[in-house]
Biotite code that builds the C-alpha atoms (Angstrom):
import biotite.structure as struc

atoms = struc.array([
    struc.Atom([135.461, -12.487, 61.495], chain_id="A", res_id=1, res_name="MET", atom_name="CA", element="C"),
    struc.Atom([135.360, -16.327, 62.713], chain_id="A", res_id=2, res_name="ASP", atom_name="CA", element="C"),
    struc.Atom([136.015, -18.606, 59.507], chain_id="A", res_id=3, res_name="PRO", atom_name="CA", element="C"),
    struc.Atom([132.607, -20.491, 60.475], chain_id="A", res_id=4, res_name="GLU", atom_name="CA", element="C"),
    struc.Atom([130.408, -17.410, 60.860], chain_id="A", res_id=5, res_name="LYS", atom_name="CA", element="C"),
    struc.Atom([132.285, -16.171, 57.420], chain_id="A", res_id=6, res_name="ARG", atom_name="CA", element="C"),
    struc.Atom([131.238, -19.330, 56.137], chain_id="A", res_id=7, res_name="ARG", atom_name="CA", element="C"),
    struc.Atom([127.665, -19.183, 57.023], chain_id="A", res_id=8, res_name="ALA", atom_name="CA", element="C"),
    struc.Atom([127.089, -15.395, 55.658], chain_id="A", res_id=9, res_name="LEU", atom_name="CA", element="C"),
    struc.Atom([128.744, -16.662, 52.465], chain_id="A", res_id=10, res_name="SER", atom_name="CA", element="C"),
    struc.Atom([126.305, -19.377, 52.185], chain_id="A", res_id=11, res_name="SER", atom_name="CA", element="C"),
    struc.Atom([123.707, -17.364, 52.666], chain_id="A", res_id=12, res_name="PHE", atom_name="CA", element="C"),
    struc.Atom([124.263, -14.528, 50.368], chain_id="A", res_id=13, res_name="TYR", atom_name="CA", element="C"),
    struc.Atom([125.420, -17.057, 47.879], chain_id="A", res_id=14, res_name="ARG", atom_name="CA", element="C"),
    struc.Atom([121.945, -18.406, 48.128], chain_id="A", res_id=15, res_name="GLU", atom_name="CA", element="C"),
    struc.Atom([120.215, -14.963, 47.871], chain_id="A", res_id=16, res_name="GLU", atom_name="CA", element="C"),
    struc.Atom([122.426, -13.513, 45.186], chain_id="A", res_id=17, res_name="PHE", atom_name="CA", element="C"),
    struc.Atom([121.966, -16.619, 43.088], chain_id="A", res_id=18, res_name="LEU", atom_name="CA", element="C"),
    struc.Atom([118.059, -16.558, 43.508], chain_id="A", res_id=19, res_name="ARG", atom_name="CA", element="C"),
    struc.Atom([117.968, -13.256, 41.749], chain_id="A", res_id=20, res_name="TYR", atom_name="CA", element="C"),
    struc.Atom([120.947, -13.959, 39.116], chain_id="A", res_id=21, res_name="LEU", atom_name="CA", element="C"),
    struc.Atom([119.075, -16.850, 38.184], chain_id="A", res_id=22, res_name="ASP", atom_name="CA", element="C"),
    struc.Atom([115.504, -15.023, 37.808], chain_id="A", res_id=23, res_name="HIS", atom_name="CA", element="C"),
    struc.Atom([117.301, -12.238, 36.098], chain_id="A", res_id=24, res_name="PHE", atom_name="CA", element="C"),
    struc.Atom([118.947, -14.576, 33.563], chain_id="A", res_id=25, res_name="GLU", atom_name="CA", element="C"),
    struc.Atom([115.809, -15.900, 33.066], chain_id="A", res_id=26, res_name="SER", atom_name="CA", element="C"),
    struc.Atom([113.859, -13.031, 31.804], chain_id="A", res_id=27, res_name="VAL", atom_name="CA", element="C"),
    struc.Atom([116.896, -11.992, 29.693], chain_id="A", res_id=28, res_name="GLY", atom_name="CA", element="C"),
    struc.Atom([118.055, -8.784, 32.002], chain_id="A", res_id=29, res_name="LEU", atom_name="CA", element="C"),
    struc.Atom([121.374, -10.022, 32.794], chain_id="A", res_id=30, res_name="LEU", atom_name="CA", element="C"),
    struc.Atom([123.158, -10.215, 29.589], chain_id="A", res_id=31, res_name="GLY", atom_name="CA", element="C"),
    struc.Atom([126.683, -9.430, 29.348], chain_id="A", res_id=32, res_name="PRO", atom_name="CA", element="C"),
    struc.Atom([127.041, -9.179, 33.113], chain_id="A", res_id=33, res_name="ARG", atom_name="CA", element="C"),
    struc.Atom([126.622, -12.230, 33.924], chain_id="A", res_id=34, res_name="LYS", atom_name="CA", element="C"),
    struc.Atom([130.248, -13.429, 33.997], chain_id="A", res_id=35, res_name="ASP", atom_name="CA", element="C"),
    struc.Atom([131.261, -10.553, 36.178], chain_id="A", res_id=36, res_name="ALA", atom_name="CA", element="C"),
    struc.Atom([128.200, -11.840, 38.902], chain_id="A", res_id=37, res_name="CYS", atom_name="CA", element="C"),
    struc.Atom([129.146, -15.719, 38.811], chain_id="A", res_id=38, res_name="ARG", atom_name="CA", element="C"),
    struc.Atom([132.711, -14.225, 39.467], chain_id="A", res_id=39, res_name="LYS", atom_name="CA", element="C"),
    struc.Atom([131.554, -12.366, 42.219], chain_id="A", res_id=40, res_name="LEU", atom_name="CA", element="C"),
    struc.Atom([129.667, -15.449, 43.589], chain_id="A", res_id=41, res_name="MET", atom_name="CA", element="C"),
    struc.Atom([132.632, -17.850, 43.183], chain_id="A", res_id=42, res_name="SER", atom_name="CA", element="C"),
    struc.Atom([134.702, -14.880, 45.269], chain_id="A", res_id=43, res_name="ASP", atom_name="CA", element="C"),
    struc.Atom([131.674, -14.364, 47.683], chain_id="A", res_id=44, res_name="LEU", atom_name="CA", element="C"),
    struc.Atom([133.977, -16.192, 50.387], chain_id="A", res_id=45, res_name="ASP", atom_name="CA", element="C"),
    struc.Atom([136.542, -13.861, 50.593], chain_id="A", res_id=46, res_name="ASP", atom_name="CA", element="C"),
    struc.Atom([134.484, -10.731, 50.001], chain_id="A", res_id=47, res_name="VAL", atom_name="CA", element="C"),
    struc.Atom([131.966, -11.578, 52.784], chain_id="A", res_id=48, res_name="CYS", atom_name="CA", element="C"),
    struc.Atom([134.988, -10.749, 55.445], chain_id="A", res_id=49, res_name="GLY", atom_name="CA", element="C"),
    struc.Atom([135.679, -7.214, 54.137], chain_id="A", res_id=50, res_name="ARG", atom_name="CA", element="C"),
    struc.Atom([134.669, -4.088, 56.215], chain_id="A", res_id=51, res_name="ASP", atom_name="CA", element="C"),
    struc.Atom([131.330, -2.797, 55.691], chain_id="A", res_id=52, res_name="ARG", atom_name="CA", element="C"),
    struc.Atom([130.252, -6.257, 53.425], chain_id="A", res_id=53, res_name="PHE", atom_name="CA", element="C"),
    struc.Atom([126.870, -6.666, 55.443], chain_id="A", res_id=54, res_name="LEU", atom_name="CA", element="C"),
    struc.Atom([125.755, -3.194, 54.669], chain_id="A", res_id=55, res_name="VAL", atom_name="CA", element="C"),
    struc.Atom([126.607, -3.433, 50.693], chain_id="A", res_id=56, res_name="VAL", atom_name="CA", element="C"),
    struc.Atom([125.083, -7.010, 50.948], chain_id="A", res_id=57, res_name="ALA", atom_name="CA", element="C"),
    struc.Atom([122.018, -5.844, 52.510], chain_id="A", res_id=58, res_name="GLU", atom_name="CA", element="C"),
    struc.Atom([121.945, -2.721, 50.134], chain_id="A", res_id=59, res_name="ALA", atom_name="CA", element="C"),
    struc.Atom([122.198, -5.013, 47.404], chain_id="A", res_id=60, res_name="LEU", atom_name="CA", element="C"),
    struc.Atom([119.309, -7.514, 48.202], chain_id="A", res_id=61, res_name="LEU", atom_name="CA", element="C"),
    struc.Atom([117.256, -4.546, 48.597], chain_id="A", res_id=62, res_name="GLN", atom_name="CA", element="C"),
    struc.Atom([118.025, -2.973, 45.315], chain_id="A", res_id=63, res_name="ASN", atom_name="CA", element="C"),
    struc.Atom([117.505, -6.658, 43.789], chain_id="A", res_id=64, res_name="LEU", atom_name="CA", element="C"),
    struc.Atom([114.115, -7.147, 45.433], chain_id="A", res_id=65, res_name="ASP", atom_name="CA", element="C"),
    struc.Atom([112.797, -3.651, 44.562], chain_id="A", res_id=66, res_name="ALA", atom_name="CA", element="C"),
    struc.Atom([113.724, -4.775, 40.727], chain_id="A", res_id=67, res_name="ILE", atom_name="CA", element="C"),
    struc.Atom([112.516, -8.420, 40.797], chain_id="A", res_id=68, res_name="ALA", atom_name="CA", element="C"),
    struc.Atom([109.990, -8.502, 43.433], chain_id="A", res_id=69, res_name="ARG", atom_name="CA", element="C"),
    struc.Atom([110.814, -11.885, 44.606], chain_id="A", res_id=70, res_name="LEU", atom_name="CA", element="C"),
    struc.Atom([110.661, -12.062, 48.160], chain_id="A", res_id=71, res_name="SER", atom_name="CA", element="C"),
    struc.Atom([106.679, -11.992, 49.973], chain_id="A", res_id=72, res_name="PRO", atom_name="CA", element="C"),
    struc.Atom([105.399, -8.560, 50.649], chain_id="A", res_id=73, res_name="PRO", atom_name="CA", element="C"),
    struc.Atom([106.047, -7.395, 54.493], chain_id="A", res_id=74, res_name="LEU", atom_name="CA", element="C"),
    struc.Atom([102.972, -7.244, 56.487], chain_id="A", res_id=75, res_name="ASP", atom_name="CA", element="C"),
    struc.Atom([103.825, -3.796, 57.878], chain_id="A", res_id=76, res_name="ARG", atom_name="CA", element="C"),
    struc.Atom([100.989, -4.087, 60.435], chain_id="A", res_id=77, res_name="ARG", atom_name="CA", element="C"),
    struc.Atom([102.999, -6.474, 62.327], chain_id="A", res_id=78, res_name="ARG", atom_name="CA", element="C"),
    struc.Atom([105.701, -3.633, 62.645], chain_id="A", res_id=79, res_name="ASN", atom_name="CA", element="C"),
    struc.Atom([103.599, -1.533, 64.745], chain_id="A", res_id=80, res_name="HIS", atom_name="CA", element="C"),
])
């Protein structure tokens, strides 16, 4: 993957993941997993270039949002 594209993806996903991690930490749901999550954030530039990263990252964001509900609801009428 192009280094510039990797940095852009890494930056985007870092912001999104940190938003959820901060939320989970603020409501007391992160607990002892906090260090592992922060480690992932520090390694995200390397992880971002791996095969299937985008598929895994999107699934992770969807699961995090299903729990936290931080994203605005979609207007499903627009998709038709």
